ZAPA-63577 format. One record per residue (C-alpha): x, y, z negated. Coordinates in steps of 0.05 Angstrom, whole numbers, padded with zeros to 5 digits, always signed. Example, Ala and Ser with C-alpha at 12.3 -4.5 7.8 and 13.67 -1.06 7.14 Angstrom:
2
+00246-00090-00156
+00273-00021-00143
END
This chain:
300
+02740+01849-01261
+02715+01853-01186
+02674+01926-01199
+02738+01953-01240
+02772+01950-01160
+02729+01965-01114
+02725+02024-01157
+02790+02046-01140
+02797+02022-01079
+02826+02084-01041
+02840+02119-01103
+02913+02145-01128
+02895+02083-01187
+02896+02041-01130
+02962+02069-01096
+02993+02041-01155
+02969+01990-01177
+02973+01970-01105
+03048+01992-01110
+03060+01943-01174
+03028+01884-01152
+03072+01883-01082
+03121+01895-01131
+03102+01819-01162
+03090+01796-01104
+03161+01802-01082
+03199+01786-01144
+03153+01715-01143
+03160+01705-01080
+03237+01697-01085
+03234+01655-01124
+03185+01615-01088
+03225+01616-01021
+03280+01583-01072
+03238+01530-01097
+03230+01507-01020
+03296+01511-01009
+03320+01472-01071
+03365+01415-01072
+03289+01375-01048
+03270+01377-00976
+03231+01429-00962
+03171+01386-00912
+03158+01356-00987
+03171+01421-01035
+03123+01451-00996
+03068+01397-00996
+03084+01383-01064
+03069+01463-01092
+03000+01464-01036
+02970+01409-01064
+02995+01432-01137
+02950+01503-01109
+02891+01465-01083
+02876+01416-01147
+02883+01491-01198
+02842+01532-01144
+02782+01484-01132
+02751+01481-01202
+02745+01567-01195
+02735+01563-01117
+02672+01510-01127
+02654+01536-01200
+02670+01596-01222
+02681+01643-01167
+02620+01665-01118
+02608+01620-01053
+02642+01657-00986
+02595+01687-00962
+02570+01649-00882
+02607+01696-00832
+02677+01686-00887
+02670+01606-00858
+02713+01613-00789
+02755+01667-00822
+02779+01617-00869
+02793+01571-00806
+02832+01622-00779
+02872+01635-00850
+02876+01557-00834
+02912+01561-00779
+02960+01611-00793
+02994+01599-00861
+03006+01528-00825
+03019+01546-00766
+03076+01581-00821
+03092+01540-00862
+03120+01492-00804
+03160+01551-00773
+03185+01558-00846
+03208+01496-00869
+03240+01485-00799
+03276+01546-00801
+03300+01519-00882
+03332+01456-00854
+03382+01490-00814
+03394+01540-00845
+03425+01571-00916
+03367+01599-00961
+03404+01669-00959
+03404+01658-00876
+03342+01661-00873
+03298+01684-00927
+03328+01756-00908
+03300+01746-00839
+03237+01719-00840
+03209+01765-00897
+03246+01829-00867
+03228+01821-00798
+03151+01817-00826
+03137+01887-00833
+03153+01910-00774
+03098+01876-00733
+03047+01893-00793
+03059+01959-00797
+03027+01957-00716
+02989+01908-00729
+02952+01958-00780
+02965+02012-00743
+02910+01965-00689
+02861+01932-00737
+02867+01984-00793
+02874+02051-00762
+02934+02053-00814
+03002+02109-00795
+03063+02121-00816
+03102+02182-00830
+03164+02197-00801
+03202+02178-00858
+03159+02123-00869
+03180+02103-00805
+03266+02120-00826
+03248+02071-00884
+03224+02024-00819
+03292+02033-00791
+03342+02021-00851
+03303+01963-00861
+03310+01932-00790
+03387+01961-00793
+03401+01911-00839
+03359+01852-00825
+03397+01852-00753
+03459+01861-00778
+03454+01808-00838
+03432+01780-00771
+03504+01795-00729
+03554+01785-00795
+03528+01714-00808
+03534+01692-00727
+03612+01724-00742
+03630+01708-00805
+03579+01655-00838
+03625+01582-00840
+03568+01530-00871
+03515+01501-00819
+03551+01538-00767
+03518+01490-00710
+03446+01506-00735
+03465+01582-00753
+03426+01607-00684
+03362+01569-00672
+03357+01589-00751
+03356+01653-00748
+03311+01646-00687
+03260+01608-00732
+03272+01663-00774
+03252+01710-00741
+03184+01669-00701
+03168+01651-00780
+03177+01731-00803
+03120+01737-00733
+03072+01700-00771
+03084+01733-00830
+03062+01798-00810
+03004+01756-00773
+02983+01723-00832
+02995+01796-00882
+02945+01830-00829
+02890+01785-00826
+02891+01751-00904
+02891+01837-00911
+02828+01832-00869
+02799+01775-00904
+02809+01800-00964
+02766+01856-00948
+02715+01815-00909
+02684+01790-00976
+02643+01835-01033
+02702+01805-01088
+02772+01793-01067
+02774+01732-01124
+02727+01686-01075
+02772+01700-01025
+02829+01689-01060
+02819+01613-01094
+02770+01601-01040
+02839+01610-00983
+02877+01568-01039
+02822+01515-01039
+02827+01511-00958
+02906+01522-00945
+02925+01470-01005
+02918+01394-00965
+02948+01413-00897
+03020+01399-00917
+03011+01346-00972
+02982+01307-00928
+03056+01313-00887
+03095+01310-00939
+03056+01242-00961
+03085+01218-00894
+03153+01244-00891
+03163+01212-00957
+03135+01143-00941
+03191+01147-00872
+03246+01161-00918
+03295+01098-00929
+03322+01148-01003
+03258+01171-01030
+03265+01231-01087
+03231+01216-01160
+03156+01241-01152
+03173+01273-01226
+03218+01327-01215
+03176+01336-01145
+03117+01341-01180
+03144+01396-01233
+03181+01437-01174
+03101+01427-01126
+03065+01457-01201
+03112+01512-01224
+03110+01533-01148
+03041+01548-01135
+03034+01574-01214
+03082+01629-01171
+03044+01618-01112
+02988+01652-01144
+03021+01712-01174
+03056+01720-01103
+03012+01703-01047
+02965+01734-01102
+02979+01800-01101
+02996+01817-01042
+02930+01801-01021
+02904+01843-01078
+02942+01903-01066
+02916+01903-00983
+02856+01912-01010
+02878+01974-01052
+02913+02007-01015
+02946+02006-00941
+02974+01947-00921
+03044+01970-00879
+03056+02005-00956
+03047+01936-00984
+03074+01892-00939
+03140+01938-00929
+03149+01947-01002
+03152+01871-01022
+03195+01861-00974
+03258+01877-01030
+03239+01809-01052
+03306+01792-00994
+03352+01831-01064
+03317+01781-01109
+03336+01734-01066
+03402+01743-01062
+03412+01738-01124
+03374+01676-01136
+03418+01639-01078
+03482+01655-01122
+03473+01649-01188
+03418+01590-01183
+03434+01559-01107
+03506+01566-01100
+03511+01588-01048
+03572+01651-01021
+03535+01715-01010
+03586+01765-01017
+03585+01842-01020
+03572+01858-00934
+03519+01814-00940
+03494+01845-01016
+03491+01897-00987
+03449+01890-00918
+03404+01848-00963
+03402+01923-01005
+03401+01959-00946
+03332+01917-00922
+03308+01938-00995
+03328+02010-00984
+03289+02010-00927
+03234+01988-00962
+03233+02043-01007
+03235+02095-00967
+03170+02067-00932
+03137+02081-01005
+03161+02144-01018
+03147+02176-00947
+03085+02164-00951
END
C-alpha cells in the first residue's frame, strides 16, 4: 500500500483521497474530544487513551513496519515534546470550560496558523477565495467566543481562562499539524511514521494520569476508564492517522482547514450525548466555521 500511496502523492487522485481522509479525521476527532471531556477527569481520560494506543502501536512499530531511518529520531523527539505540551494545554482547557465552548476555539484557531506555517515550510499558497474561507472560519470562531463571554452561565468564573487556554492550544494544533506533515514526508514509508509516532507518544500522559489517580480521594473505577481509553485509542488511530496521511498526499493547509468541520460534529455530540446547552446561535456560529473550511476546499 505504501507504494500505491507514493504513486498518487501530488496527483488529483491523491487530492481526492486527502479530502476524504481529512473529513474522516473531522468526524472521528469530534468523538475523540468528547471522550476526553466526558464524565471522567480529562487527565485520566487522556492517560488511558494514550496508554492503549501506545500498546496497540508497539508490536506494529517493532515488528511490522520498517524501522525509522537514523534522521527520524530527532524528528520523533520533537513530535513528542510538541504533542505532550498540546495535551497538557488541552486538558487544562477542558478542566475549565464546557466541551462546546473549548473545542470550537481550539480546532478553529489551528488552521490559520497551519496555513501560515505551511507557506513558510512547504511553500504552499492560498487563492483569494480560500483566504475568504479562512476569514469566514475565523468570524465563526471569534463570534462564538464573544457569544460565550456574553451569554454563557455555566462555569462562568473559569470561562476567560478556558478561552485563553483554548487559543493557545489552537496554536499548538497548528504546530503539531505542520510538524507532523514534515515528519511523515521525511520518511520513505508513511506507516513507519504513524505507528512509531503513536508508540513513542503513548507513554507520557499515562504516567501523569496514574500519579493523579493515586492522589485522588475518590478514585474512579478502572474498568470504565480503561474501556474509554481503548475506544479512544482506536478513534485516535483513525483521526490522527488520517490527517497525517492527508498532509503527505496533498496540501497541509487544506487538510488542516477541512478537518475543522469537526466543530459541527462536536456541537451535535455536546448537545445529544454530553447534554450541554448549545442553542441556535452557537450552532449557527459553529456552522460558519465549517462553511469557511468548505470554501477553502472548493476555492482552490
